[in-house]
N, C-alpha and C positions, 0 to 999 in steps of 0.2 A: 397378776398373772401375765403379763406378757416376761418382767422378770423371770417368773418360772419355766417356763417353755424354753427361754432362752440356757437356762440352767440343765433342763432336761435336754435339749439338741446338744448341748456342750457333751454332756455326760454319755449320751448314745452315741457321737462321734468319736470321743476316746476309746470306746468301746471295741467300736468296729476299727478301730484303725490299723489293727495288723491284719484284722481278716479279709479286709474289704477295704482299704482306701478311699475308692472310687466313692462308694456308698458314704464315708465318712464323713467326705467330703461336700458329696449333697446333702448332708445331715445339716451340717452347719459351716457353709464357706468361710467362713473366719478362723477355724481351724488353720494354723499354718504347719502343723505334725502333718496332719492329713494333707493338706495340697503336695509337700515335700516331698510326703512316701507313694503319693500315687505317681507324682511325674517320673522319681528316681524309679519306680519301679517300670514305667511302662518306657524308659528308654535304655532300661536293662534289659529289656524285651529284646526275643528273636524277631527277626522281621522287620517291618520297616515302620514306627509308628507313626501317630498324626502328630507330627513335629509344629503344624502351625497351630493347634487346639492346644499343645500342650505350652506352647509359647504363649499363648491368651490365659492360659490360666496361671502361670510363674507370673505374668508382667502384673494381672490382676492383686496378685498377692503382693506384691513388690507395692504398690500403689495403694494398698489396706496396711502394710510393714514397712515401710520405705527403709528401717535402719538393721532389718533382718539380714547379714551377712550369707546366711545358709538359701535365703532366696535368689540373691543375687549372683551368686555362683551357681545355683540349677540354672538360671537364665543365661549364664556363662556355657552353661553345659548343652543346653538347647541351641546354642549359637553355631557350636562345633559339629551339631550334628546337623546344620545348617550348611556348614561348611563357610562360615562366617568366624573365620580363626581369629583374625584384627580386633574384631569383636566382642570376641568369647575373654579374651587376653585381657583385655581392657574392663571387663564386668569383672573377670578372678582379681584384678589388680582394684578397683574398687572395695571387691568383698574384703580382700587382707585389707583396707585400710580402714572399714567397718570394723573388725574382728579379725588380728593378726593370725589367728592360731585356727581358724576356717580350715578346714581339714580340706574339702573337696578343692577349692581355693590353692591351698598349700601343693596340692598330688600335680594339677595344671599347671602350675607354676612349675615346680619342679623338673616335668616331663621338657617343657618350655626350653626352660635352661641348659638343661643336658644335648636337646636340638640343635641346639646354638651356639654349643659347647664354653657355654657359660656358667665354667662348673663351678667357680667360689661362689655364685650365685646357688645353685644347686647346694650344694655343700652347707650353707648357712640352713636350707629348707631341713635338709638332710636330717643336721643336729635339731632342728625345731622339732621334727616329726618325734624322733628318738625317745626327746624330752614328753612330749605331751600327749602324741596319739601311738605307742607302742605296737596296738595294734593292726594299724596300717603300713609300719613298716618292711613286709614282703613285700610291698608295692614297690618301693625303692631299692629291691637289694639287687634286683637284673642289672642294674645301671651303674653300680658301685666298679665293676672292673673298669668300664669304660672313664670312668671319673679320675679312679685313681692310677689309672696308664698315664695321667697329667701329672707332672714332677708337682705343678704349684698346687692343684687340687690336694695331691699327696699330703703336703706339709698344712695345708689349709685344714683338710679333715684332722688329722693328727693335732693339729693346735685345739680346734673345736672339742674334740671328745676327751680329751687327753685329761680334762681334770672331774670325769665324771665316771667312777666306777661302773656302774651300770651301761653306760654309754659305749667305752673300751669294750665290753662284754658282748654287747650285742654287733658290735660292729667288727669283732675277730670272730665270733659265731657265723657270722653272713660269710665272713672270708672264707672261712676253714672247709664251707660245703663242698666246695668246687676244688677241683686240685689244680685247675688255672690261676684261681686268685690265691694261693697259699705263700706265694714268696710278697704279693702287698701286703700279708696281714704281718710276714715277719720283718717286712720292712718297716711298717707302723711300728712295730714295738721298738725297733730299733730308732726309731727318730724317737719315741718316748723316753727312751732310754738314754739319749741324747741332752734331752731334755731336761734330764734328771729327773722325771715322773717317777714316783716310789708304786710298791705294788703289782707289778709287774708280771708276778708269778703267776697267776691264774691264765692271764692270756697267752704267756708264754708256755703254759705246759698245755693248754688249749691244743695250740698249734703244733706242739712236740710229737703229743699225742698222735693228733692229724697225720703226720708227715712219717711216723714207725710207718699207722696202719697204711700207707703208700708206699710203705719199701724204701722211702728215701730217707735212710739211717744217716750218712754220715751229715747231711742237711742240718737231722731232728737234732743230733750230736753236737755240732757245731753251735747250734741257737742256744742249746743249755750253756756251753763252755762260756760264750758269748754273755750272757746274762750275770754271771758271779759276778759280786763284788768283789774286793782286792783280798780280804782278807778270805775268802771261802775259794778265789779263782788261782790262790796259792797253793791250794792242795794237791799234792802228786801223789799218782799210785791209781791201780786199773778197777777200785772198790773206792767210789765217792763216801766219802763221811764213814769212815772205815771203822772209824772209834767214835761214829754218835756225839762225838762234839757237840755238831750243829744240829737245830731245828731241821726236820725235812722240809724243803721247801713244795715237794707236791710233784715237781718233775720226775718222768719217769726213767732217770739216769741217774736221781737219789733214793734213796730209803723210799719208800712207801707203805705206808702202816693204813689197812684198812680193818673198817671196824666189822667183827666179827663178833658172833654169838659166843661164848664160855669161853672170852679170851680178851684180857685185857694188856695193852701195851704202852709203857711211857719210857721216858728217857730219864735215869736217875744218874747220880753222882755218888761215887767209889771213892772211900775215907779206908784206906791200910785194907783197898781189896774186897771191904763191907761196904753194903748199899746203905747210904744215907738219905733220909729222906726231903733234904735241900736237894730241888733242882734247880738252883741257880744257872742259868746258861752261860756264864762268863767262865765257869769252873771248868779244868781241863779234862780230869780223871772223871769219865763221863761214860755209862754204860744203858743199852737196851734192855731194860725186862719184861719177859712176855710172862702172865701169869695167868696158869689157867683156872678154872673156875669151876673145877668138878663138876663136869658135862663134857659128852662126847662131843667130839671135836675134830672135824676134818681141815687141818689148817692148810689157810691159803691169804695172812695177812701180811708177810712180809715179801718184799722183792723189790728189786732193783734194773736196769737195762744197761749192758757194758758195751764197748765197743774194744775186742780186744784182735788184735792183729793174728793171722795164724802162727804158729810156734809152739814152744812148751811152756807149759805155767806151770806153779803152784798152786795150791788154794789151802790159808790157813785158817782157821780159829780160835780163837781164847775164849773162854765160857765158864760159868759158874751154875750151877743146879742146886737148889733146895729144895729139897723133899720131893721132886719131880714123880710123877707117877705115869706112867707112858704105855698103856696098852700096847701101843704100837710104834715104833721107836720114830723119835725126830730127824728128821736129815737137814744137811745145807749143799744144796744143787748147784752146778753150773750147766746149764742146757744152753742149746743153740737153739733159736725162735725157730728159725724156719721150718727146721727138722724136727726138732722135738727132743733131738738125741742127748742123752745125759751124758755129760763128760766127765765131771768129778762126782764124787758122794761123799760127805761125810756124816756117819752118826753122831748123835748128841747123845750121853751117858743117862740113865735116870739115875734117881736118888739123891745124894747129896755130895758134890763137888765142888772144890774151888779151884778155879783159874788152871782148869784142862785144856789143853793146846791140843788138836789135831790135824793133821795135813793129809794133802794129798795134788800127785802132780798129775797133771792132763794135757792134753794137744788138741788146738786148735784147728780143723783139719783147711786146708788152702782153699775147699769151697763149700757153696751151703751151709757156710757158718758168717754171714757180716755181720751179725747182733747175737749177743748172748743174754741172758737171764741166770742172776742167783737168787735162790731165794730159800726159805725154810718151807719145809713140807712131810708130813707123814704119809705112808700108806693108805688105800681106803681101810674104812670099817664104817664096820655098820653100826648107825646110830641108836646103838643100846644103852638101857643105863646103866651095865655092867662094863661099858667101855668108855669109863671119864679119865679124863685128864685134869690133872691138879697138880696144885706145886710150881716152881718159878725156873724160867729157863733166860738167864742174863748174860748176853752178848757182850763180851768185854771190845773186841776187835776182830775183824774179820780181813783179810788182805791175800790179794792174789799178785804175786810178783815173774817175772818172765824168768824162765833159765835161759843159761847162753851155752851155747854148742851146741 
């Protein structure tokens, strides 16, 4: 009978845990979860909780379960409320000795190290939290700027987060939220590049997009160019990857292929100006094939940002079409990002054409056009089944050259 009553008390206590931790604790004083929830809720309440009573509740729990690191951390939080900070830190250290991943102790030790400018220890904890306690990462975010303003801590952070793609993404995502920490994000990527860390384009692209949003166009473009390897860095010309020889990096200053219903895009190899199914990236003669899937389309899936200085230019596109049906023509355009003014527009012919070349001269004005976009588009079209696009448009090369004089 006694065993049955104990089981019933335990079950009832667990049922009451979320709605009423205090009642759950009274029903079953041995329920550690109820004890923790009761004290945590009281500490988090507005006003002045009965700290002495909470201290007694937690201390009694520790006597019952001395190896439970959560209770030890909770007593540390109570000691902080009492102003006994040294005792609190001893308890947090004791908790981590019992369980190195106990989150409340980790967070409190992190704050302790930041306050004392022991940034190396703070970074070690931040690394652990990023891997084990993702939902608590926002607690650490406000302190990243302080930590990374120290060069030693910056390098320690770069070293600890370098090998984890998730860790790098988490760190960069935090730093790009505020304009003031964008330079720190750029610095981290530069260190990782120096260390030979691979797969930095996701982080680089995230920073680039944020710099562009802040209208820091020169910094965004310099970052993009600095991340190119020797092969890609040797490319010249105002349009990057003008002949589609390289797989896009996903950067705004490279070709961006966006998924869009009714369209498929891929880089193909050309043999004697004909499309070959072999898409070996080592081949030289390549082109971008845009295939329309017999659906109404408002095309907006291909674009690239550019940095052209004021002056006169010529835009040229070499392309071919295969049974291209376009209710409204497709165009290649250069436009100013800030004003939206179109500077050059080239039409693509429907039907079937082999290696047709079109060109158009244009001028970058001296003011109000610090960043440009080149993109393929069509004019607004009602999404009617009668306005279906089909066939293929294959872009062989898109170049811009500066006109002298």
